[in-house]
C-alpha positions, 0 to 999 in steps of 0.5 A: 174192614178191607174185604178180600175177593177170591178171583180164581184158584190156579192149579200147577201140575208137575208134568215131568215123568219119573219112575221113582216112587220116593220124594226127590231131594232138594235140587234133585231135578225140576218140575215143569209147572203149568198155570191156567188162570181164568178171568170173567169178562165182567167180574164184580169187585167187592167194596163195602157191603155190596159189590160196586158194579164196574167191568174190568179188563186184565191184560197181563198175568205175571208169575214169579217163583223164588227161593234162597237157593235158586235163581228168581224165575219170572214169566208172563202168561199167554192170553187167550180171551179170558184165559192166561196159561203158561209153563215154568221149569222150577228147581225142586227144593223147599220153600218155593214162593209162588206169586201171581200179579194180574195187571190192567192196561196201565200196568197197574197191579189190580189183583195179587196172590202168593203162597210158599210150598216145597216142590219135591214130587214129580206131580205137585198142586199149588193153590193160590188165592188172588185178592184185589188190591185196595187203594189206601184209605185217607183220614176224614175229619169234620173241619167246620159246621153250622146250622146250614152246612157241614164241611169235610176235609181229608188228606189227598190220596197218594194212590197211583191207581185212583179213580175217584172219591165217594162220600157216603152219608147217613142220618143214623149210626149204621154200617155204610154201604158204598152204593146204597149210601152214596152221596157225592163223587169227587173226580179230582185226586187233589181235592181235599174238602167238600161242604155239604149244604143240604143239612137241617139244624138239629140233625145228626149226620154220619160220613165216610169217605171212600178212595175208589181205584179205576177197577172199582175197589174202594176202601172207606175211612172211619165214620165221622159224625156231627150234629148241626147246632140249633143255637148260635152259642151257649155259655155255661158259668162256674160258681165264682166266675164273677163276684156278686158285685160284678156284672158281665155281658156277652155279645155274639156278633159276626166278624163285621161287628153286627150284633146277633145277640147279647145277655147280661150275666150276674153271679147267679147265672148258670147258663145262657143260650143264644138262639139262631135268628129266625130271619137268617136263612144261611148262617156263617161258619163262624161267630165272634164272642165278646165278653165284658166284665165290670169289676175293679176295671172294665175288661173286654175279651173278644174271641174270633172265628168260633164255630156256630153252635160253640159251647164254652164254660166260663170259670175263674182262675184258681189263684183268685180262690186261693191267694190272699194277703197273710201279712208281712215277714220281716227278715233281719239279715246279717253277714250280707255280702256285696252284691249287685242284685237279688230275688225274693220269692214265695208262692204268689209273690215275687220281688226283685231288685238290682244294684242297691242295698238290701233294706235291713230289716227287709219287709216281705208280703206273703200270700200263703202261711206258712210258706217257704221264702226263697232268696237269691243274691247276685254276688259281684254279678258273677257268683249267685247263691241262694238260701231258703227261709223255711215255713215262714208265717207273718213275723220277724226272722233272723237270716244269716247270709253265711248259710248261702248255698251254690245253685245250679246253672242252665245255659241257654244259647241264642241263634244270633247276636242281639242287643238285649236278652231277658230270662225269667225262670219259675220253679213249681213244687208239683210238676204240671200244677202251675196254678197252685203257685210258683217261685221266681227262681231267677231273672236275668237282664242283659240289655244293650250288649252283644250276647248269644247266651244267658245263664239261669241259676236255680236251686238243686232240690226244690222243684219238679217243673219249671217255666222258662220265659226267654226274650230277645230284643230287636237290634233297633227297637226294645219295644219289639221282642221275640219270646220263647216260653217252655213249661217243663225242662229248661230249654238249651236253645232259643228259637224264633217264630218264623213270622213277623209284623209288616204293618199295624193299623191302630184304628180300633173300630176296624184294625188290620195287622199284616204279617208274614210267616207261619203261626197259629194265633194273633193277639192284641191288647187295646187300652183306655185309661179314664183319669176321672174315673181312675179306671182301665178299660182293657180289650183283648182280641184273640184271632186266627193267623188269617185275621186281617180286619175285624169290626168291634161290635156296637154295644147297647145301653146295658154296657154303655153305662159302664163306659162313661167318659170313654170314647171307643175311638180313643182306644189305643193299641197297646200290644200286638202278638203273633204266636206259634204253639209247638204242638198245634197247627191251626187256630181251630186246634187252639180253640179246641184245647184252650183250658180243656184240662184242670190246669188249663192251656199249660198242661196241654201246650208245654211251649210256644214262641211269640213275636210281640210289638209294644205300640205304647211302652208307657202303657205296659204296666198299670198300678193302683194307689198302693203301687201294687200291680193290677192283674187284669187277666183273671177270667178265661172261657173254656171252649 
């Protein structure tokens, strides 16, 4: 809390002689007011609990008197050693504001005070308390920590009267004294970070950053606390994260691929803790966490630059628990209009077709029962209509296309002409509850034409929330595209991320992705398809925007038994993405909020922009023998 120091009480005396005994009316004369202000040579300024001893030199004192019915009067007082004196002739009247400013040799106001008083008597007394002018505080945050260091960061002070930063540190939660708990001083106003390397693993530290001016007045930030970790990484596992027949492994490594710890995970595992190796004297700020899952396919997921001491909770996506095949809905269509395409959609299943006849009867799989089935018909490519088949369970239904209804339209404008646009619109019956299931409401594809807008159509009364994914393809290459995804309202405009790829090195052991622009995250997907085993090996790598190179960890024999006939050097880079999230500024913020709420990322970050580059388009989709799409992103770690 800001402390106010009373420097002096100054007395102004009305010295004008007057024989009348009644008060004077407004503007009925004036008072000659004299001022006397005394400053001690080594005044103590209050900062924190105790004074911060520092001598000060006030070189001038200015008195100002103002009111709405008078001309503002300003006068500098005359100095005699530590005393400043002077007089002003002040018109009598109501609401005269008296203000005093005490300045140092640099003409910086160090103390000020004011009061408002009516002047109506021949003799008046005005009392003013002068307060020290404190520099504005800045916000302090813990930007990084390990078992051996804590990094503090803050925004630079904009104070004109800046002396230095002071950091105070305690090991208990007590009020900070700017002198007794002084830890280090920083003289440069532009410095915005400090790394404390004098810490011990397992201890708790409390920090305050003070901005101190040239006269010794300091204002502290709020207290920031951190407990230095005693372990590299801790993983908690929710029931059902993997099935009983699956196995998983977790590797902890540095960014050069050196493995520091590994652990095998089964369906009964609840917690795994990786200790800091005893031979390490200094620990890096960040580690890499690699998770390998052996299920229908081998899936490897690597997250880079996670703080030492991170704790993650691994859990399964809700749809893995809720979606299962319920049977087929047979739709017998009548009065089918001429059309150029259609969409059939329900919770957990979306089917689309373009430029072909609707098979009659039409067989459609459902994954909830009963469930509404949404059908949209593109009539002559310009007049879409829709209908709902309500409360459908496995069985046969007669569908009269004369009951088609008119949808609404949302037009999305693109900033420039492009050779291709695609738009996907999904509707959610419950706002924000996106993993409880959605409907594919519309899919538009305008490829090979020059266009600057796209119209997405949707029913008027079924949804409270939407997910809009819109794509703009590069003029020269359909394998490169921009994507904007927005959860909530359907956007009116398409915005490209301010970033681009410059170079991609496809060597998996030490890949390099060079980029330009401003963004939050890099993501890349590596793939190996073992024809003999009919298995896919997916390696998804997530990293911060400053990721340049990364060495994949060397697996032990525990994992290699699941990688039979797979040579890591044969991995192919399938996809690279750079992503900018609307609401965050750094990769660390992204890690902090990844899947932190019940509906995961989509409730926390309602929109993002992405720049994607397919390295091998042919590997974009993977199908099993039943021609059903194999979904590989089933598990995520919650940080």
